[in-house]
Residue frames as a rotation matrix with the C-alpha (Angstrom) as fourth column:
UNK 1
0.580 0.815 -0.005 0.00
0.815 -0.580 0.000 0.00
-0.003 -0.004 -1.000 0.00
UNK 2
-0.536 -0.681 0.498 1.22
0.669 -0.703 -0.241 3.50
0.515 0.204 0.833 -0.86
UNK 3
0.499 0.616 -0.609 0.45
0.809 -0.584 0.073 6.72
-0.311 -0.529 -0.790 0.97
UNK 4
-0.129 -0.498 0.858 1.20
0.662 -0.688 -0.299 10.34
0.739 0.529 0.418 0.17
UNK 5
0.020 0.069 -0.997 1.95
0.882 -0.471 -0.015 13.20
-0.471 -0.879 -0.070 2.57
UNK 6
0.175 0.129 0.976 0.78
0.691 -0.722 -0.029 16.57
0.701 0.680 -0.216 1.28
UNK 7
-0.622 -0.434 -0.652 2.34
0.765 -0.517 -0.385 19.54
-0.170 -0.738 0.653 3.05
UNK 8
0.098 0.803 0.588 -0.24
0.725 -0.462 0.510 22.21
0.681 0.376 -0.628 3.73
UNK 9
-0.548 -0.154 0.822 -0.93
-0.218 -0.922 -0.319 25.48
0.807 -0.354 0.472 5.44
UNK 10
-0.902 0.197 -0.385 -2.06
0.432 0.366 -0.824 25.28
-0.022 -0.910 -0.415 9.07
UNK 11
-0.655 0.698 -0.291 -4.86
-0.557 -0.705 -0.438 27.77
-0.511 -0.125 0.850 8.29
UNK 12
-0.350 0.499 -0.793 -6.24
-0.740 0.371 0.561 25.39
0.574 0.783 0.240 5.63
UNK 13
-0.648 0.015 -0.761 -6.23
0.298 0.925 -0.235 22.52
0.701 -0.379 -0.604 8.13
UNK 14
-0.904 0.283 -0.321 -7.80
0.260 -0.232 -0.937 24.52
-0.340 -0.931 0.136 10.97
UNK 15
-0.565 0.725 -0.395 -10.50
-0.812 -0.573 0.109 25.97
-0.147 0.382 0.912 8.70
UNK 16
-0.212 0.469 -0.857 -11.53
-0.513 0.693 0.506 22.46
0.832 0.547 0.094 7.62
UNK 17
-0.780 -0.127 -0.613 -11.19
0.384 0.676 -0.629 20.96
0.494 -0.726 -0.478 11.11
UNK 18
-0.864 0.485 -0.132 -13.79
-0.199 -0.570 -0.797 23.49
-0.462 -0.663 0.589 12.31
UNK 19
-0.107 0.832 -0.545 -16.27
-0.991 -0.132 -0.006 22.05
-0.077 0.539 0.839 9.77
UNK 20
-0.717 -0.247 0.652 -16.86
-0.349 0.937 -0.028 18.40
-0.603 -0.248 -0.758 10.73
UNK 21
0.340 0.922 0.185 -19.91
-0.188 0.259 -0.947 18.28
-0.922 0.287 0.262 8.46
UNK 22
0.347 -0.296 -0.890 -17.63
-0.937 -0.151 -0.315 18.24
-0.042 0.943 -0.329 5.40
UNK 23
0.631 -0.106 0.768 -16.97
-0.101 0.971 0.216 14.70
-0.769 -0.214 0.602 4.19
UNK 24
0.462 -0.519 0.720 -14.76
0.887 0.284 -0.364 15.66
-0.016 0.806 0.591 1.25
UNK 25
0.498 -0.350 -0.793 -12.03
0.024 -0.909 0.416 18.28
-0.867 -0.226 -0.444 0.80
UNK 26
0.920 -0.270 0.284 -10.18
0.280 -0.053 -0.959 19.72
0.274 0.961 0.027 -2.15
UNK 27
0.375 -0.886 -0.273 -6.41
0.343 -0.141 0.929 19.59
-0.861 -0.442 0.251 -1.60
UNK 28
0.951 0.095 0.294 -5.45
0.309 -0.324 -0.894 22.01
0.011 0.941 -0.337 -4.31
UNK 29
-0.024 -0.991 -0.134 -2.08
0.745 -0.108 0.658 23.07
-0.667 -0.084 0.741 -5.67
UNK 30
0.528 0.238 -0.815 -1.46
-0.184 -0.905 -0.383 26.41
-0.829 0.352 -0.434 -7.35
UNK 31
-0.471 -0.745 -0.472 1.06
-0.689 -0.022 0.724 24.89
-0.550 0.666 -0.503 -9.76
UNK 32
0.416 0.646 -0.640 0.01
-0.908 0.328 -0.260 22.89
0.042 0.689 0.723 -12.79
UNK 33
-0.595 -0.641 -0.486 0.74
-0.664 0.732 -0.152 19.32
0.453 0.232 -0.861 -13.66
UNK 34
0.378 0.771 -0.512 -1.09
-0.381 0.634 0.673 16.09
0.844 -0.059 0.533 -13.02
UNK 35
-0.082 -0.303 0.950 -1.00
-0.982 0.188 -0.025 14.31
-0.170 -0.934 -0.313 -9.67
UNK 36
0.382 0.161 -0.910 0.01
-0.555 0.827 -0.087 10.68
0.739 0.539 0.405 -10.18
UNK 37
-0.571 -0.724 0.388 1.40
-0.725 0.223 -0.652 9.71
0.385 -0.653 -0.652 -6.79
UNK 38
-0.693 0.411 0.593 -1.71
-0.277 0.608 -0.744 7.76
-0.666 -0.680 -0.307 -5.72
UNK 39
-0.777 0.611 -0.155 -4.54
0.064 0.320 0.945 5.79
0.627 0.724 -0.287 -7.19
UNK 40
-0.027 0.846 0.532 -8.09
-0.710 -0.391 0.585 6.14
0.703 -0.362 0.612 -5.85
UNK 41
0.821 0.447 -0.356 -8.55
-0.032 0.658 0.752 4.60
0.570 -0.606 0.554 -2.41
UNK 42
0.013 -0.890 -0.456 -4.97
0.769 0.300 -0.565 5.07
0.640 -0.343 0.688 -1.23
UNK 43
0.486 0.193 -0.853 -4.24
0.829 -0.412 0.379 7.13
-0.279 -0.890 -0.360 1.94
UNK 44
0.025 -0.402 0.915 -3.51
0.457 -0.810 -0.368 10.84
0.889 0.427 0.163 1.61
UNK 45
0.210 -0.054 -0.976 -2.11
0.971 -0.110 0.215 12.45
-0.119 -0.992 0.029 4.77
UNK 46
0.632 0.040 0.774 -1.95
0.245 -0.958 -0.151 16.17
0.736 0.285 -0.615 5.51
UNK 47
0.062 -0.711 -0.701 1.15
0.997 0.012 0.075 17.60
-0.045 -0.703 0.710 7.23
UNK 48
0.954 0.291 -0.073 1.24
0.294 -0.955 0.043 21.21
-0.057 -0.063 -0.996 8.38
UNK 49
0.352 -0.830 0.432 4.20
0.184 -0.392 -0.902 23.46
0.918 0.397 0.015 7.60
UNK 50
-0.488 -0.610 -0.625 6.64
0.831 -0.104 -0.547 24.56
0.268 -0.786 0.557 10.30
UNK 51
-0.522 -0.663 0.537 6.19
-0.779 0.115 -0.616 25.47
0.347 -0.740 -0.577 13.13
UNK 52
0.460 0.720 0.520 3.36
-0.847 0.532 0.011 22.93
-0.269 -0.445 0.854 13.67
UNK 53
-0.245 -0.784 -0.571 5.29
-0.929 0.358 -0.093 20.49
0.278 0.508 -0.816 11.48
UNK 54
-0.781 0.038 0.623 3.21
-0.250 0.896 -0.368 17.35
-0.572 -0.443 -0.690 12.03
UNK 55
-0.811 0.585 -0.031 0.57
0.284 0.439 0.853 15.20
0.512 0.682 -0.522 10.39
UNK 56
-0.856 0.509 0.094 -2.77
-0.431 -0.600 -0.674 16.86
-0.287 -0.617 0.733 11.15
UNK 57
0.174 0.964 0.202 -5.21
-0.561 0.266 -0.784 14.66
-0.809 0.023 0.587 9.26
UNK 58
-0.884 -0.462 -0.071 -5.86
-0.318 0.482 0.816 12.45
-0.343 0.744 -0.573 6.31
UNK 59
0.286 0.958 -0.011 -8.28
-0.641 0.183 -0.745 10.75
-0.712 0.220 0.667 4.05
UNK 60
-0.090 -0.240 0.967 -8.47
0.484 0.838 0.253 8.57
-0.870 0.491 0.040 0.99
UNK 61
-0.746 -0.300 -0.595 -7.55
-0.330 -0.609 0.721 9.86
-0.579 0.734 0.355 -2.43
UNK 62
0.174 0.887 0.429 -10.48
0.209 0.392 -0.896 9.90
-0.962 0.245 -0.117 -4.83
UNK 63
0.411 -0.055 0.910 -9.03
0.905 0.142 -0.400 11.48
-0.107 0.988 0.108 -7.95
UNK 64
-0.383 -0.602 -0.700 -7.35
0.355 -0.796 0.490 14.41
-0.852 -0.061 0.519 -9.67
UNK 65
0.291 0.359 0.887 -8.51
0.953 -0.186 -0.238 16.93
0.080 0.915 -0.396 -12.22
UNK 66
-0.831 -0.541 -0.131 -7.36
0.541 -0.840 0.032 20.38
-0.127 -0.044 0.991 -13.22
UNK 67
0.266 0.963 0.049 -9.97
0.963 -0.267 0.019 23.07
0.031 0.042 -0.999 -12.59
UNK 68
-0.307 -0.204 0.929 -10.23
0.189 -0.970 -0.150 26.82
0.933 0.130 0.337 -12.91
UNK 69
-0.997 -0.080 -0.021 -10.64
0.041 -0.252 -0.967 28.58
0.072 -0.964 0.254 -9.56
UNK 70
-0.433 0.901 0.030 -14.28
-0.901 -0.433 0.007 29.33
0.019 -0.024 1.000 -10.40
UNK 71
0.139 0.452 -0.881 -14.93
-0.448 0.822 0.351 25.63
0.883 0.346 0.317 -11.11
UNK 72
-0.611 -0.432 -0.664 -13.23
0.378 0.577 -0.724 24.49
0.696 -0.693 -0.189 -7.89
UNK 73
-0.940 0.288 0.182 -15.27
-0.321 -0.569 -0.757 26.98
-0.114 -0.770 0.628 -5.90
UNK 74
-0.126 0.948 -0.293 -18.52
-0.940 -0.020 0.341 25.91
0.317 0.319 0.893 -7.58
UNK 75
0.138 0.142 -0.980 -17.82
-0.166 0.979 0.119 22.21
0.976 0.146 0.159 -6.93
UNK 76
-0.246 -0.404 -0.881 -16.25
0.686 0.569 -0.453 22.30
0.685 -0.716 0.137 -3.45
UNK 77
0.681 0.502 0.533 -17.18
0.033 -0.749 0.662 25.63
0.732 -0.433 -0.526 -1.82
UNK 78
0.589 -0.420 0.690 -15.72
-0.802 -0.410 0.435 25.81
0.100 -0.809 -0.579 1.69
UNK 79
0.872 -0.295 0.390 -14.25
0.172 0.932 0.320 22.31
-0.458 -0.212 0.864 1.22
UNK 80
0.601 -0.715 0.359 -11.49
0.318 -0.198 -0.927 24.19
0.734 0.671 0.108 -0.64
UNK 81
0.017 -0.603 -0.798 -10.31
0.985 0.145 -0.089 25.27
0.169 -0.784 0.597 2.82
UNK 82
-0.955 -0.276 -0.111 -11.37
0.291 -0.945 -0.147 28.90
-0.064 -0.173 0.983 2.76
UNK 83
-0.317 0.893 -0.319 -14.51
0.349 -0.203 -0.915 30.98
-0.882 -0.402 -0.247 3.26
UNK 84
0.761 0.587 -0.278 -14.49
-0.029 -0.398 -0.917 32.36
-0.649 0.706 -0.286 -0.28
UNK 85
0.689 -0.480 0.543 -12.56
0.724 0.436 -0.534 32.26
0.019 0.761 0.648 -3.54
UNK 86
0.422 -0.551 0.720 -10.84
0.156 -0.738 -0.656 35.60
0.893 0.389 -0.226 -2.95
UNK 87
0.883 -0.036 0.469 -9.90
-0.450 -0.354 0.820 35.19
0.136 -0.935 -0.329 0.74
UNK 88
0.708 -0.650 0.276 -6.85
0.417 0.700 0.579 33.01
-0.570 -0.294 0.767 0.10
UNK 89
0.733 -0.551 -0.399 -3.48
-0.678 -0.637 -0.366 34.45
-0.053 0.539 -0.841 -0.94
UNK 90
0.782 -0.576 -0.239 -0.54
0.420 0.770 -0.481 32.52
0.460 0.276 0.844 -2.32
UNK 91
0.822 -0.570 0.017 2.71
-0.383 -0.531 0.756 32.87
-0.422 -0.627 -0.655 -0.41
């Protein structure tokens, strides 16, 4: 069995952790390119950046597709890890 550890922002994790009603999240990447590290059903773990620097959650990979921001917001809403499409800045 394979697993993948995606490094993420602590704000993304905390935002989603405060919404236990969500049963699916969108782990998005601002850079292009397909994600081929896992096949559907394999574990996907979330690790927060320093200073938290630990695994904070996980789930099972369901698939990958490239979407425009508007499409991701329409499909996932707050499951993107933010309250709105313009409230998140890249660092």
